[in-house]
N, C-alpha and C positions, 0 to 999 in steps of 0.2 A: 790470285789470278788476275786481279786488276793491276793497273800500272802502279809500280812502286815509286814513291817520291825520291827525288835525287838527293842523296845524303850530303852532297857538297854544298858549301855556302854559295850564294848567288855569284859572288865575285870570282869563284873558281870554276863556274860552269861555262861551257862554250856558248857563244852567242847563238841564239836560235836561228835555224835556217828557215827563212820566211817564205811560205807559199802564199800567194795572194788568192786564197781559195777557202771556201767553206765546204762542209761535208754533211751529207745525209746518209747515215749508216743504219743497217739492220743487223742486230745480233740475234742469232737463232739458238735454241737449245740443241743439245747433242742429238736428241731424238729426231731432229729435222734432217739429219745427214745419214745417207746410206753407208753401209760398210763397203770398203775398209776406211772410208773417210772419217766415220764417227770415231773409230779407234785412234786414228791419226790425231784428231783434234783433242781427244781426251789425254793422250800421251803428251801432246804438245803443251797443253795447259798445265799438266802436272809438273813439267820441268821448271815452271816458275820464272822463266827468263824471257817472256814474250816481249817483242819489240814495241816501241812507241810510235806515234804518228810521225815524229821527227826521223826515226830510223827508216820508216817507209819512204819518206820524201828523199832522204839522202840516197837511198838505193836507186830510186827512180832517176835522180839527177845524174848518177854515174853513167847511165846509158846515153844521156844527151851530150856528154862530152867525149864519147868514144870516137875513134877514127878507124874505119868509116862509121858514120853516124848510124845508130840503132834507133829507128823511129819507134818501134814497139819491142819490148823484151822478147827474146827468143824462146824463153820457157816461162810457164806460169808459176807464180809465186806459191810457195807452200806455207806462207805465213798468214797470220790472222791477228786481229785484236780479240782479247777475251776479257770478260768481266763477270762478276757475281751479281745476280739480280734476283732478289727475293729468295736467296739461298740456292739458286740454280745457275750452273755454268752456262754462259752464253758465248757464242763464237761469231765473229764477223770476218770471214775470209777476205784477204786483200784482193785477189783476182786482178793483179796488176796488169797482166797482159791483156785481158779482156777490156779493162778500163782504158788501156792505151789505145786499143783499136777504136773504141767509142769516142775517145777524145780527139783522135785524128779525124774522124768524120765531122766533128764540130769545127775543127780548125779550118777545114775546107770552106765552111759556110761563113766564118768570121773574117778571114783575111783575104786581101787582094792576091791574085795569083803570083805576081812578081815577089811579094813579100813571103808568101808561102814557099815558093820555089827556092828562095834564098835560105830559109830556115830548114826546110825539109825537101831535099831534091826529089823531083818527080819519080825517079827510079826507086827511092826508098819508100815513098808513099805507095807506089804501085805494088811493090813486093809485100808491104804490110796489108794492103787490101786483098791481095790474092790469098795470103795466109789466113786472114779473117774469114773470107768466104769458105775456105776449106774447113776451118774450125767450126763455123756455123752449120755447115752441112752435117758434121758429126755430132753437133750439140745444139739441136734446134731449140731446146728449152733453156739454154744457158742464159744467166742474167747476173749482173753485178750486185754485190751486197752494199756497195758504196757508190754514191753519186756525188758529183763535184760541181760547185758553183764558183766560177772565176770572177774575182773582184765583186762579189755580191753574195747575199743569201737570197735565193729566189723566193719571192713573196709567197708562192704557193706552199712552200715548206712550212711556213709559220702556222698554217691551218692545222697541222698535225699535233701541235703542242699548245700548252697553256702557260701563262705568265708565272703561275705557281711552280712550274717545273724548271724554271730558269736557275742556272747555277753560274755565278760569276766570281772568278778569282782574278783580281787586277793583275795584268801582266802575264797571266798564264792561260786562262781559258774562259770562254763563254759558251755554254751549251745547255741544251734541253734534253731530257730523257723521259720517255713515256711508253707505257705498254702498247703493244700493237693494237689491241682491241680498242683502246682509247683513240689512237691515231685514226683508225678506220672509222670509228663512230663520228669523230669531229669532221672528217673529210666528207662523209656521206651527208651529214646535216648541212654543212656549208654548201655542198653541191646543190642540194634541193633549193636552198635560198637563192643562189646565184643563177640557177636555170630559170627562175621565175622573174629575174630582173633583166634589164637591158644595159649594155655597155660594159659587161664584164666577161666578154667572150674569151679573151686570152687567158684570164685567170681560170675560167671554167675548163677550158681545154687542158690547161696545165694540170689541174686537179684530177681530171679524168685519167691522164697519163700516169700521174703519180699513184693514183688509186689502183690502176691495173698492175703496176709494179709491186705495190704492197701486197696484193692478193697472192703473189707467188710465194709468200713466206709463211712460216709456221705461226699459228694464232697466238702462241705464247712467246713470241719474239719481243724484243725491245727496239724502239726507234730512237735514234740519237741525232739531234741537229747540233752540229758543232761549228762554231765560227772559225775554227782553224787558225790560219795565219792572219786573218783579219784582226785578231786581237793584238797583233804586234804592229799593225800598219795604220790603224785608225786611232784617233785621239781617245785617250783613256776616259776623259770626261764624257765623251759621246757614247762610249760603250757602257759606262756606268748608268747612263740615263736611257739607254736603248730598251724599249719595251715593245718591239715590233710585233711579237705574238699577241700581246694585249691589244695593241692598236688595230691589228687586222681583225681580231675577234670582235672588237667594238664596232668596226665598220660593218661587218657582216650582221651583227645583232641589230644595228640601225636599219640595215636594209630589210631584215626580217620583220622589223616593227613598222615598216612603211615610211621611215624617215630617209628618203632617197637623197635629199640635200645633205643631211648629216653624213650619210654613208659616202657620198661623193667627196665631201671635204676630207673625211678621215682617210679614205683610201688614197686620195690624191696627195695628201701630205706625206703619207708613208711611202708611196711610190717615188715621190720626188727626192726624199732623203736617200733612198737606195739608188736612184738614178745618178745622183751626184757621186756616189761611191763607185758605181759601175763604170762611169766615164773615165776613171783613172786608168783603166785598161789601155786607153788610147793616148794617154799623156806622155810627153817626152820625158 
């Protein structure tokens, strides 16, 4: 039920479609889903041909080249990522349409209006907004299982995982996987430390927001932090040496121990490394 390896030699495989994004995913056990969705996901996983992250990306990109432009998919995806975790089937629904609406809200904040109008005409954005408002009225508790970081891994995500959970396969993936209970425990402990310090307001606010999101899921879920397409766009040597989860944990530990200078230095170096990556979003 997990992703099967590609049997073709590397030279025969298609070049990867590169999204400049990382992902924070929650995989829930079947018990978390009401019927008939629970049966749907059980049957879906049993078929054994679940799509990969690259499949999801390709399907999303198809809408962006349609004429007329489709800003957000017309119908919600019935696909998901699945995996076995401690002998239990876990499911992470794509919810591509919902994530499209949420991404559209972020685009409005990121780009100047002339640029945004050229990429997504006002009429398309207005129609998408109206559809989202109607959907939200019918689904007030709806939330995505997947969050996206464009040209970065948001630093607050590293609080949820530990360096020991790091999985790196050069040229393929860099990810962390951790039980939900551990992610919540690490977040709560880090929040206590940060709230007693000064100068970490943005990180604290980000953690509060992520914590509220995690509370929506089943306690036996699994949290996955995936570098996604960043593994294909950043230097391999830098990825091999990247220990961002360890560095952030060290900075918070220094803060907890009263070493504010050490914490400032550690956090500053980490933030600067990721700022250099994030600024590629605006490069020509």
